[in-house]
Each structure stands twice: as C-alpha cells, then as structure tokens.
C-alpha positions as a printed Julia matrix, in Angstrom:
74×3 Matrix{Float64}:
   0.06   0.05   -0.03
   1.25   3.46   -1.11
   0.66   6.72    1.0
  -1.72   7.73   -1.41
  -3.82   4.58   -1.13
  -3.62   4.84    2.57
  -5.14   8.46    2.2
  -7.66   7.43   -0.1
  -8.56   4.38    2.24
  -8.96   6.57    5.17
 -11.27   9.11    3.2
 -13.32   6.17    1.84
 -13.82   4.45    5.19
 -14.09   7.46    7.51
 -15.1   10.42    5.32
 -14.53  13.81    6.77
 -13.53  12.67   10.07
 -10.52  10.74    8.64
  -7.98  13.5     9.06
  -9.01  13.79   12.79
  -8.76  10.12   13.1
  -5.38   9.82   12.02
  -3.92  12.64   14.01
  -5.99  11.87   17.39
  -6.44   8.23   17.44
  -3.63   6.48   19.37
  -2.54   3.1    18.02
  -1.05   1.07   20.84
   0.65  -1.38   18.27
   3.02   1.45   17.55
   4.09   2.47   20.95
   1.18   4.76   21.75
   1.71   6.8    18.31
  -1.1    8.13   16.27
  -1.21   6.96   12.7
   0.12  10.25   11.47
   3.07   9.81   14.12
   3.65   6.17   12.72
   3.66   7.24    9.11
   6.35   9.96    9.9
   8.67   7.52   11.85
   8.6    5.31    8.83
   6.12   2.41    9.48
   4.62   1.11    6.46
   1.19   2.75    5.3
  -0.31  -0.9     5.02
   0.6   -1.74    8.67
  -0.56   1.5     9.81
  -3.88   1.13    8.04
  -4.46  -2.22    9.43
  -3.62  -1.06   13.01
  -6.04   1.96   12.47
  -8.83  -0.54   11.37
  -8.28  -2.7    14.59
  -8.61   0.5    16.68
 -11.53   1.89   14.92
 -13.43  -1.46   14.62
 -13.58  -1.6    10.71
 -15.05  -5.01    9.71
 -12.51  -7.4     8.17
 -14.07  -7.29    4.79
 -13.32  -3.54    4.47
  -9.7   -3.76    5.5
  -7.9   -5.36    2.43
  -7.62  -4.15   -1.06
  -8.8   -0.64   -0.23
  -7.29   2.53   -1.41
  -6.55   1.47   -4.96
  -8.03   3.37   -7.71
 -10.46   1.55   -9.98
  -8.97   0.38  -13.28
 -10.14   2.46  -16.21
 -11.68   0.37  -19.13
 -10.48   1.02  -22.78
C-alpha cells in the first residue's frame, strides 16, 4: 500500500473525520503513536492502515484491498 492508497482508504472509510482520526487516535501497536506519527516514523502505510482498522473496529471485509484506484476500461 502506498501513502496515496492509505489516504484514499482513510477518506473512503471515515469520510470527513479521517484527518482527525489519523492525528488523534492512538495506536497501541506502535508505541502509543497516532497514525500520523507512525507514518512519519517510517512505518509502512499498510501496517498503519491495519492498526487503524483494529482500533476503529473496521470490519474485516473492508480492511484489505482498499485505497486502490478503479481500473479504467478502454
């Protein structure tokens, strides 16, 4: 997962509250860092996304494969 895919996944799942969530919600998996702090520390976006999903109770079926753009048909 790239950072741009992480950003899309957060926007798709959490809407307008996504920015506040990544800056305010503490993720115990990363030593009490927020998602924003974890990304700044170099933790891969995919790991941060999955930890965010756990803390925000995102259902399993909405955790994988998100953030990717839809392929355009020619």
